[in-house]
C-alpha positions in Angstrom: 22.7 70.6 -27.8 20.4 70.4 -30.7 19.8 66.7 -30.0 18.7 67.5 -26.4 16.4 70.3 -27.5 14.7 68.1 -30.2 14.2 65.3 -27.6 12.6 67.8 -25.3 10.1 69.1 -27.9 9.1 65.6 -29.1 8.5 64.1 -25.6 7.1 66.8 -23.4 3.9 67.8 -25.3 2.4 64.3 -25.8 3.1 63.3 -22.2 1.3 66.3 -20.9 -1.7 65.7 -23.2 -1.9 62.0 -22.3 -1.6 62.8 -18.6 -4.5 65.2 -18.8 -6.9 62.6 -20.3 -5.6 59.9 -17.9 -6.3 62.1 -14.8 -9.7 63.3 -16.0 -11.7 60.2 -15.3 -10.3 59.3 -11.8 -11.5 62.6 -10.5 -15.1 61.7 -11.1 -17.0 61.0 -7.8 -17.6 57.3 -8.1 -14.6 56.2 -10.1 -13.0 54.4 -7.1 -16.2 52.5 -6.4 -16.3 51.2 -9.9 -12.7 50.4 -10.3 -12.2 46.7 -10.6 -10.2 45.1 -7.8 -9.8 41.8 -9.7 -10.9 40.9 -13.2 -14.1 41.7 -15.0 -15.1 38.1 -15.2 -14.6 37.7 -11.4 -16.8 40.7 -10.7 -19.5 39.4 -13.0 -19.3 36.0 -11.3 -19.6 37.7 -7.9 -22.7 39.7 -9.0 -24.9 36.6 -8.9 -23.5 35.2 -5.7 -26.5 36.2 -3.6 -29.3 34.9 -5.9 -29.6 31.7 -4.0 -31.5 33.6 -1.3 -33.0 36.3 -3.5 -34.8 34.2 -6.1 -36.7 31.8 -3.8 -38.1 34.6 -1.6 -39.0 36.9 -4.5 -40.7 34.0 -6.3 -42.7 33.0 -3.2 -43.9 36.6 -2.6 -44.8 36.9 -6.3 -46.8 33.7 -6.5 -48.5 33.7 -3.1 -48.9 37.4 -2.2 -49.2 38.7 -5.8 -46.3 41.0 -5.4 -45.5 43.0 -8.5 -42.2 41.4 -9.7 -41.6 44.1 -12.3 -41.7 46.9 -9.7 -39.5 44.8 -7.3 -36.9 44.2 -10.0 -36.8 47.9 -11.0 -36.4 49.2 -7.5 -33.9 46.5 -6.4 -31.9 47.2 -9.5 -31.7 50.9 -8.7 -30.8 50.0 -5.1 -28.0 47.8 -6.4 -26.6 50.5 -8.6 -26.8 53.3 -6.0 -25.3 51.2 -3.1 -22.5 49.9 -5.4 -21.6 53.5 -6.2 -21.8 54.8 -2.7 -20.2 51.9 -0.7 -17.7 50.7 -3.2 -18.0 47.1 -2.1 -20.5 44.3 -3.3 -23.1 45.5 -0.9 -26.1 43.2 -1.4 -29.8 44.0 -1.6 -31.8 41.1 -0.1 -35.4 40.5 0.8 -36.4 41.1 4.4 -36.6 37.4 5.3 -38.9 37.6 8.4 -41.5 39.7 6.6 -41.4 37.4 3.6 -41.8 34.3 5.8 -44.8 35.8 7.6 -46.4 37.1 4.4 -46.4 33.7 2.8 -47.2 31.5 5.8 -50.1 33.5 7.2 -53.6 32.4 6.4 -54.7 34.3 4.4 -51.4 35.6 3.1 -50.5 39.2 3.7 -51.6 41.6 1.0 -49.2 43.9 -0.9 -50.2 47.0 1.1 -49.7 45.0 4.4 -46.2 43.9 3.2 -45.4 47.5 2.3 -46.6 48.7 5.7 -44.3 46.2 7.4 -41.4 47.3 5.3 -42.0 51.0 5.8 -42.3 50.8 9.6 -39.2 48.6 9.8 -37.4 51.1 7.6 -38.5 54.0 9.7 -37.1 52.3 12.8 -33.7 51.7 11.2 -33.6 55.3 9.8 -34.3 56.6 13.3 -31.6 54.4 14.9 -29.1 55.5 12.2 -29.8 59.3 12.3 -29.8 59.5 16.1 -26.5 57.6 16.4 -28.0 54.8 18.4 -27.1 52.2 15.8 -23.4 53.2 16.0 -23.6 53.1 19.8 -24.9 49.5 19.6 -22.3 48.5 17.0 -19.5 49.9 19.1 -20.4 48.1 22.3 -21.9 44.8 21.2 -19.2 42.1 21.9 -17.5 40.5 18.9 -18.2 36.9 20.0 -22.0 37.7 20.0 -21.8 39.1 16.5 -19.9 36.1 15.3 -22.5 33.8 16.9 -25.2 35.5 14.9 -23.2 35.2 11.7 -22.4 31.6 12.4 -26.1 30.7 13.0 -27.2 32.6 9.9 -24.5 30.9 7.7 -25.3 27.5 9.0 -29.1 28.1 8.5 -28.4 29.0 4.9 -26.2 25.9 4.5 -28.9 23.6 6.0 -31.6 25.2 3.7 -29.2 24.7 0.7 -28.7 21.0 1.4 -32.5 20.6 1.5 -32.8 22.5 -1.8 -30.3 20.1 -3.3 -31.7 16.8 -1.9 -35.5 17.5 -1.9 -38.1 19.0 -4.2 -39.4 22.4 -3.0 -42.7 24.2 -3.3 -42.2 27.9 -2.9 -45.9 28.6 -3.3 -46.6 27.4 0.2 -43.8 28.9 2.3 -40.5 30.6 2.0 -38.8 28.0 4.2 -37.5 24.8 2.9 -40.7 22.7 2.6 -39.5 19.1 2.0 -42.0 17.3 -0.2 -40.2 14.3 -1.8 -36.6 13.3 -2.5 -35.2 14.8 -5.7 -34.8 12.4 -8.6 -31.2 11.6 -9.7 -31.6 12.4 -13.4 -33.4 15.1 -15.2 -33.2 18.9 -15.8 -33.6 19.5 -12.1 -32.1 16.3 -10.8 -29.6 15.5 -8.2 -26.9 14.8 -10.8 -27.2 18.3 -12.2 -26.9 19.8 -8.7 -23.8 17.7 -7.9 -22.1 18.5 -11.2 -22.6 22.3 -10.7 -21.3 21.9 -7.1 -18.2 20.1 -8.3 -17.7 22.7 -11.0 -17.8 25.6 -8.6 -15.4 23.9 -6.2 -13.0 23.1 -9.0 -13.0 26.7 -10.3 -13.3 28.7 -7.0 -11.7 26.3 -4.6 -12.0 27.6 -1.0 -12.7 31.1 -2.2 -9.2 32.4 -1.4 -7.6 34.7 -3.9 -4.2 34.3 -5.6 -2.7 36.9 -3.3 -4.1 35.1 -0.3 -2.5 31.9 -1.3 0.8 33.7 -1.8 0.7 35.3 1.6 -0.3 32.1 3.4 2.5 30.2 1.7 0.2 27.5 0.2 1.5 27.7 -3.3 3.1 24.4 -3.4 6.9 24.9 -2.8 8.9 24.6 -6.0 5.8 24.4 -8.1 4.5 27.8 -6.8 4.6 29.4 -10.2 2.5 26.6 -11.8 0.0 26.7 -9.0 -0.4 30.5 -9.1 -0.8 30.4 -12.9 -3.4 27.6 -12.7 -5.3 29.3 -9.9 -5.3 32.6 -11.8 -6.7 31.0 -14.9 -9.4 29.3 -13.0 -10.2 32.5 -11.1 -10.8 34.3 -14.4 -13.8 32.0 -15.1 -17.1 33.5 -13.9 -18.2 30.2 -12.4 -21.4 31.5 -10.6 -22.5 33.5 -13.6 -22.1 30.4 -15.9 -24.1 28.3 -13.5 -26.9 31.0 -13.3 -27.0 31.3 -17.1 -27.2 27.5 -17.3 -30.2 27.6 -15.0 -32.0 30.3 -17.2 -31.4 28.2 -20.3 -32.8 25.2 -18.6 -36.0 27.2 -17.8 -36.9 27.3 -21.5 -35.8 23.7 -22.0 -38.0 22.4 -19.2 -41.0 24.3 -20.5 -40.7 25.3 -24.2 -44.2 26.9 -24.1 -42.7 29.8 -22.2 -41.3 31.0 -25.5 -44.7 31.0 -27.2 -46.5 32.7 -24.3 -43.8 35.3 -23.6 -44.9 38.9 -23.1 -42.7 42.0 -23.1 -42.7 45.2 -21.2 -42.8 46.3 -17.5 -45.9 46.9 -15.5 -47.0 50.5 -14.7 -45.9 52.1 -11.4 -48.5 53.3 -9.0 -48.6 54.4 -5.4 -50.2 52.0 -3.0 -53.2 52.9 -0.8 -52.4 51.7 2.7 -55.3 51.6 5.1 -55.1 51.9 8.9 -55.8 48.1 9.2 -52.9 47.5 6.8 -50.6 49.5 9.0 -51.6 47.5 12.1 -51.3 44.1 10.5 -48.1 45.0 8.8 -46.5 46.4 11.9 -47.5 43.7 14.4 -47.2 40.7 12.2 -44.3 41.7 9.9 -42.3 44.6 11.4 -41.9 43.5 15.0 -40.2 40.1 14.2 -38.2 41.8 11.4 -36.7 44.7 13.3 -34.3 42.7 15.5 -33.2 40.6 12.6 -32.5 43.7 10.5 -30.5 45.4 13.3 -28.4 42.3 13.9 -27.9 40.8 10.4 -28.6 43.7 8.1 -26.5 46.3 9.8 -24.3 45.0 12.6 -23.3 41.7 11.0 -22.8 43.4 7.6 -20.5 46.0 9.1 -18.4 43.5 10.9 -18.2 41.3 7.8 -17.3 44.2 5.6 -14.4 44.9 8.0 -13.3 41.3 7.8 -13.4 41.1 4.0 -12.4 44.7 3.2 -10.3 46.0 6.1 -9.7 49.3 4.3 -13.5 49.8 3.8 -15.3 48.8 6.9 -18.8 50.2 6.6 -20.3 52.7 9.1 -23.3 51.3 11.0 -25.0 54.7 10.6 -24.6 54.7 6.8 -25.9 51.1 6.4 -28.8 51.7 8.7 -29.8 54.9 6.9 -29.4 53.1 3.6 -31.9 50.4 4.5 -34.3 53.0 5.8 -34.2 55.2 2.7 -34.5 52.3 0.3 -37.7 51.1 1.7 -39.2 54.5 2.5 -39.1 55.0 -1.3 -39.8 51.7 -2.9 -42.4 50.2 -0.6 -44.9 52.9 -1.4 -44.9 51.6 -5.0 -45.3 48.0 -4.0 -41.7 46.9 -4.2 -40.5 44.1 -1.9 -39.0 45.2 1.5 -35.3 44.8 1.3 -32.2 45.1 3.5 -28.4 44.5 3.3 -27.8 40.9 4.3 -24.5 39.5 5.6 -25.2 36.3 3.7 -25.5 38.1 0.4 -22.3 40.0 1.0 -20.5 36.7 1.8 -21.9 35.0 -1.3 -20.9 37.8 -3.7 -17.4 37.9 -2.2 -17.1 34.1 -2.4 -17.7 34.2 -6.2 -15.3 37.1 -6.9 -17.1 40.3 -6.1 -14.5 42.8 -4.7 -15.9 46.2 -5.7 -19.1 48.2 -6.2 -18.9 47.3 -9.9 -20.1 43.8 -9.0 -23.5 44.9 -7.7 -23.8 47.6 -10.4 -23.6 44.8 -13.0 -26.3 42.9 -11.1 -28.5 46.0 -11.0 -28.1 46.6 -14.7 -29.1 43.0 -15.3 -32.2 43.2 -13.1 -33.2 46.5 -14.8 -33.0 44.9 -18.3 -35.0 41.9 -17.2 -37.7 44.1 -15.6 -38.0 46.4 -18.6 -38.0 43.5 -21.2 -40.0 40.8 -19.4 -41.8 42.6 -16.6 -44.1 40.4 -14.5 -43.8 37.5 -17.0 -40.3 36.8 -15.7 -42.0 35.1 -12.7 -43.2 32.5 -15.1 -39.7 31.9 -16.3 -38.3 31.6 -12.7 -40.9 29.0 -11.7 -38.9 26.6 -14.0 -35.5 27.5 -12.6 -33.7 24.4 -11.3 -34.0 24.6 -7.5 -31.0 22.4 -7.1 -28.8 25.0 -8.7 -30.2 27.7 -6.3 -29.2 25.3 -3.5 -25.7 25.1 -4.7 -25.3 28.9 -4.8 -26.9 29.3 -1.4 -24.6 26.6 0.1 -21.4 28.5 -0.9 -22.9 31.8 0.5 -23.8 30.2 3.8 -20.4 28.5 4.3 -18.6 31.8 3.5 -20.7 33.7 6.1 -20.1 31.0 8.7 -16.4 31.1 8.1 -16.3 34.7 9.3 -16.4 33.2 12.9 -13.1 31.5 12.6 -11.2 34.4 14.3 -12.2 33.6 17.8 -8.9 33.3 19.6 -9.8 32.1 23.1 -12.0 29.4 24.6 -14.2 32.0 26.3 -14.9 33.8 23.0 -15.7 30.5 21.2 -18.0 29.5 24.1 -20.0 32.7 23.8 -20.2 32.4 20.0 -21.3 28.8 20.0 -24.0 29.2 22.7 -25.3 32.3 20.8 -25.3 30.3 17.5 -27.0 27.2 19.1 -29.8 29.2 20.6 -30.3 31.1 17.4 -30.6 27.9 15.4 -32.8 25.9 17.7 -35.0 28.8 18.7 -35.2 30.1 15.1 -34.6 33.6 16.4 -31.5 35.6 16.1 -32.8 38.0 18.7 -33.1 35.3 21.3 -29.6 34.0 20.5 -28.3 37.6 20.7 -29.8 38.1 24.1 -28.5 34.8 25.4 -25.0 35.7 24.1 -25.0 39.1 25.7 -26.1 37.7 29.1 -23.5 34.9 28.9 -20.7 37.4 27.9 -21.6 39.7 30.9 -21.7 36.7 33.3 -18.2 35.5 32.2 -16.8 39.0 32.5 -18.4 39.3 36.0 -16.9 36.0 37.0 -13.4 37.0 36.0 -13.6 40.5 37.4 -11.0 41.6 39.9 -13.1 42.3 43.0 -10.2 43.8 44.9 -10.4 46.9 42.7 -13.8 47.6 44.2 -12.9 47.1 47.9 -13.7 43.4 48.1 -11.2 40.7 49.1 -8.5 42.9 50.5 -8.2 41.3 53.9 -6.5 38.2 52.7 -3.5 40.0 51.2 -3.1 42.0 54.4 -3.0 38.8 56.5 -0.5 37.3 54.2 1.7 40.3 54.5 1.6 40.2 58.3 2.6 36.6 58.4 5.5 37.3 56.1 6.8 40.0 58.4 6.3 37.9 61.6 7.2 34.3 60.9 
């Protein structure tokens, strides 16, 4: 009796005290968004998975259009942190690609107020579609094969650009597209050998991008050697491969041009509100926003929501929430000269491919951007000009392939037909909107062709004749 009472007094109080502290943190609002789904190293590796598209576009806008890099880094860092907390998945923050392409390729290039006007008007459109529920309506009724076609075309477009980054020298001061100048040399600090070594390293460490749990469920563990295979894959998965490759690229920046260290300047630039004239609004809307709006609706909202449902079935994103998120981000940051941004399906695929599974992944990325912006400011553009483009191509290649692989769930020939036609038109016409329209028309024609006309009063005479002949042979 005494023993039981003493046991009770020694075990009850510490357990209650420990349970109180254990339950205190999970009740905080964003604890679930920041809880690691895999390992810390995997989340860190996934955080840089979308930089293959981010860096070239930001660098081109900075060098050609004199965009304030410090302001862009600060606001995109805040966007990363907020979206990571709110969505709980590695939701990317990517440049608006059509606006960036127009801004750099126009002669003369678009000014910062004109770029901001394009971003604000695009954001206002997406905010309107999200708040009114029109975006959710479109997301609900757009056929899946058409969405897969858009994803496939975007993924293959990234992959084609990545191959050109690897094989050829690039000049981002003339265009945001892959401008082939001359074949890349084999050796050197930005040579073909370096790109191939990083490519092989990423394949060795990350494999096909499947997790250990995925290998177990698919039964690809190697039979009797399943334990060894799982242990080896788990060890390799713990290596933040993409982060190592990115840090290697940063180190090579200083090796390629040691004068960067002597000329380095610290501190961010001052924030100021842009003055946007009526001419800036007209140029920004007609040249930048009009081609960007269809791309943002398809790739930044609808394709992102579909892909999030594929990668995170328990956390499929709402089209309304994603659309409103894109609108609010740009309605704030663009007024200060930040680059127009959106949530790209390619960025989500890239971060997932390299280990990002929770909101913590993009929160880490946001904190890194914020530190770089506050420490180096606009001088970071000088550092990025020396970043090995071949390494960016390798990162972009994995992101593109991962996005394209989302289309592998087409189960019938009809679905695959619609998807491939949509992707082909998008690629050859360089317009996701054109491919989307062709996909919708093709889908409706195929459904019309297979429609049972008897339900609408057509074609009923033939069954009646057949019935009469059966009764009177």
